Every structure is written in C-alpha cells, then in structure tokens.
C-alpha positions as CSV (number, residue, x, y, z in Angstrom):
1,M,-0.9,39.5,-14.2
2,V,-2.7,36.2,-14.7
3,R,-1.2,33.0,-13.6
4,C,-1.7,29.6,-14.6
5,E,-2.9,28.1,-11.5
6,G,-1.8,25.1,-12.4
7,C,1.6,25.5,-13.4
8,G,2.1,29.7,-12.3
9,E,3.1,30.6,-15.6
10,R,1.9,33.9,-16.7
11,L,-0.8,33.9,-18.9
12,M,-1.1,36.2,-21.9
13,I,-5.1,37.4,-22.2
14,A,-6.7,37.5,-25.4
15,G,-9.7,40.2,-25.5
16,R,-12.5,40.2,-23.8
17,G,-14.3,37.0,-22.2
18,R,-13.0,34.9,-19.2
19,T,-10.2,34.7,-18.2
20,P,-8.2,31.9,-18.6
21,R,-7.6,30.2,-15.6
22,Y,-4.5,27.4,-17.4
23,C,-2.0,27.7,-20.0
24,S,-2.7,24.2,-21.3
25,A,-5.3,21.3,-21.4
26,R,-1.9,19.3,-19.4
27,C,-2.2,21.8,-16.6
28,R,-6.2,21.7,-16.4
29,A,-6.2,18.0,-16.7
30,A,-3.1,17.7,-13.7
31,A,-5.4,20.7,-11.7
32,H,-8.1,18.1,-11.6
33,R,-6.5,15.5,-10.4
34,A,-5.3,16.9,-7.3
35,R,-8.4,18.1,-6.5
36,H,-10.0,14.4,-6.7
37,R,-6.7,12.9,-4.9
38,L,-6.4,11.3,-1.6
39,P,-4.3,13.3,0.5
40,R,-0.6,11.2,0.5
41,E,0.1,11.2,4.1
42,L,-2.9,8.3,3.6
43,T,-1.8,6.6,1.2
44,E,1.6,6.2,2.1
45,R,0.4,4.5,4.7
46,A,-0.4,0.6,5.5
47,R,-3.5,1.4,7.5
48,W,-6.3,0.2,4.8
49,V,-9.0,-2.4,5.1
50,R,-12.0,-2.8,3.0
51,H,-15.5,-2.8,4.3
52,E,-18.8,-5.0,4.5
53,G,-21.4,-2.6,5.2
54,K,-20.1,-1.0,8.6
55,R,-18.3,-3.9,9.6
56,P,-14.2,-3.9,8.4
57,I,-12.8,-7.1,6.3
58,T,-9.1,-7.7,4.8
59,V,-8.2,-7.5,1.2
60,D,-9.1,-10.8,0.9
61,G,-12.4,-10.7,3.1
62,R,-11.9,-12.0,6.6
63,P,-12.9,-9.5,9.7
64,A,-10.6,-7.1,9.9
65,S,-9.6,-5.2,12.9
66,S,-9.5,-1.6,14.1
67,T,-6.5,-2.3,16.5
68,N,-4.7,-5.3,14.7
69,P,-2.2,-4.3,12.1
70,A,-1.7,-7.5,10.7
71,T,-5.4,-6.8,9.1
72,W,-4.4,-4.0,7.5
73,S,-2.7,-3.5,4.2
74,T,-1.1,-0.8,2.0
75,Y,-3.9,1.5,0.0
76,S,-2.5,-0.3,-3.7
77,E,-3.6,-3.6,-1.7
78,A,-6.3,-2.1,-0.6
79,A,-7.8,-0.6,-3.8
80,R,-7.3,-3.7,-5.5
81,S,-9.4,-5.7,-4.0
82,K,-12.9,-6.7,-4.8
83,A,-13.6,-7.4,-1.5
84,G,-16.8,-5.7,0.2
85,D,-18.2,-2.9,-0.7
86,G,-15.5,-0.2,-0.4
87,L,-12.0,1.1,1.2
88,G,-11.7,1.9,5.0
89,Y,-8.7,3.6,6.8
90,V,-7.5,2.6,10.1
91,L,-7.5,6.1,12.5
92,G,-4.0,6.6,14.5
93,D,-0.8,7.0,14.3
94,G,-1.5,11.3,13.8
95,I,-4.6,10.6,11.6
96,G,-7.7,11.5,13.1
97,C,-11.4,12.6,11.5
98,L,-14.2,14.1,12.3
99,D,-17.4,12.6,11.4
100,L,-21.0,14.9,10.3
101,D,-23.4,13.0,10.5
102,N,-26.4,13.9,8.4
103,C,-25.2,17.5,7.9
104,L,-26.1,18.0,3.7
105,D,-29.4,18.7,2.9
106,E,-30.9,17.0,-0.3
107,R,-29.0,20.0,-2.8
108,G,-25.7,19.0,-0.6
109,R,-25.4,22.3,1.2
110,P,-23.5,21.9,4.6
111,N,-25.8,22.6,7.8
112,E,-24.2,25.3,10.6
113,V,-22.9,22.8,12.0
114,A,-20.8,22.0,9.2
115,R,-20.6,25.5,8.5
116,R,-18.4,26.5,10.5
117,I,-16.5,23.5,11.3
118,L,-15.7,23.6,7.3
119,D,-14.6,27.7,7.8
120,R,-12.6,26.1,10.4
121,V,-10.9,24.2,8.6
122,P,-10.6,25.7,4.9
123,D,-7.5,23.9,3.6
124,A,-8.5,21.1,4.8
125,Y,-9.3,17.7,2.9
126,V,-13.3,16.6,2.8
127,E,-15.4,13.7,1.7
128,I,-18.7,12.8,1.7
129,S,-20.0,9.9,3.3
130,P,-21.1,6.6,1.7
131,S,-25.1,7.7,2.6
132,G,-24.4,10.7,0.8
133,R,-25.7,12.8,3.8
134,G,-22.6,13.4,6.1
135,L,-18.9,14.4,5.8
136,H,-15.9,13.0,6.3
137,V,-12.8,15.7,8.2
138,W,-9.5,14.1,7.5
139,G,-6.8,15.5,9.5
140,R,-3.4,15.2,12.0
141,A,-5.0,14.5,15.8
142,P,-3.0,13.0,18.4
143,E,-4.3,9.6,19.7
144,Q,-6.5,9.7,22.3
145,P,-10.5,8.3,22.7
146,G,-12.9,9.6,20.2
147,R,-15.8,12.1,21.3
148,R,-18.7,12.9,20.2
149,H,-19.6,17.0,20.2
150,R,-23.8,18.4,19.5
151,G,-23.4,17.9,15.1
152,Y,-20.2,15.5,14.8
153,E,-18.0,13.4,16.2
154,V,-13.5,13.2,16.5
155,Y,-11.8,10.2,16.4
156,S,-7.8,9.3,15.9
157,V,-7.5,6.2,17.4
158,G,-9.0,2.2,17.2
159,R,-11.6,3.3,14.8
160,Y,-12.1,3.2,10.8
161,I,-13.9,5.3,8.8
162,T,-14.5,4.3,5.5
163,V,-13.2,6.3,2.4
164,T,-15.4,6.8,-0.7
165,G,-13.6,9.2,-2.9
166,R,-16.0,11.5,-3.0
167,V,-14.5,14.9,-2.8
168,Y,-16.9,17.6,-0.9
169,Q,-13.6,20.1,-0.9
170,P,-10.0,19.1,-2.0
171,G,-7.2,19.9,0.5
172,R,-5.0,18.1,2.6
173,L,-4.4,17.1,6.6
174,V,-4.7,19.9,8.5
175,D,-4.4,19.9,12.6
176,L,-8.1,19.0,14.1
177,S,-6.5,19.1,17.7
178,G,-9.2,22.2,18.6
179,F,-12.0,19.5,17.8
180,F,-11.2,17.1,20.8
C-alpha cells in the first residue's frame, strides 16, 4: 500500500508508470514548502541579527553583539529588514552549529569528513554557507566553548552564524553534543 508523503492518505495506483508520491497538488506544494523551511526552534527565538560581510549588525544597521541580547531581534523583524547582506542567528540557549568550511566540491558533493558527519546526523537541518562551498549543520547543544576539529568547527555560545536559507538537507535540530 502506498501513502501520500504529505498527508498519509492511501494512494490509488492506476496502471504502469511512476508511483505517485502525493495525493494532490496541495500536498505536493505543502511538502515542498516544509523542505525549505527553517526549523521552528530557530524562528521562534529572538536571537536574530543581520550581517554585513562577516560582521553582525542590528536590523537598523548598527553593530550587533553575539553576547548582548539587546542587539538581537525576532526572526520576522530580521527577515523584513533590508540592512546588510543577510540573516544571522546568535547561538546559545541550547542551539549550536557545526561549521564545515570548504567541504563541497564544484558540483556540491561533500568531501569525506562532511559525509561522515552527515551520516551521523541524517535528520539534521543543513544549509549551504554563504561561500557555496561549506555547510552549516544546525542542532541542539549545551553551551560550551567552541572547538576546532579536523575538517569542522562546533559552536554553541558567544557566536553568530549566517543563515542563508539555501537548504542542503531538510530536517530538524538534532543533538550535536557528541561533536564537542
């Protein structure tokens, strides 16, 4: 029995050809939107900034700080702002990120280190970094100093990470504590 990937309804299979994945255009569109959506745990917290180059700024363009909540905004305020180059998220409050630099080749394929990491977190929300050659793996992590490992860095407090919305792997926030 085949079920719709959107709503779970049973699908009627009519003859040969490709097996349908959705019962309707509505379910197909909803599934597409869900794959390109930031995890709710990020958007519901007021830990958002904008960025200009690599520097965090407030929604009105003043310097922001990764340690001063008075310079942070809600997701909707930051998304509406035209200041700077894009969005950033201030880590902490249980949210962390693995930063994998230069791990994608020209075709977007991950190197060996990135493949091993992605295999450990198959359900994680993963974005392509601003350079187009790196990945940001988002998840839950206890607040502790950042660490550099061979091939990646892990942060969970006192830093902000750019948010591109360029989804590499749709998913949710997973436990990253094993990466520290």
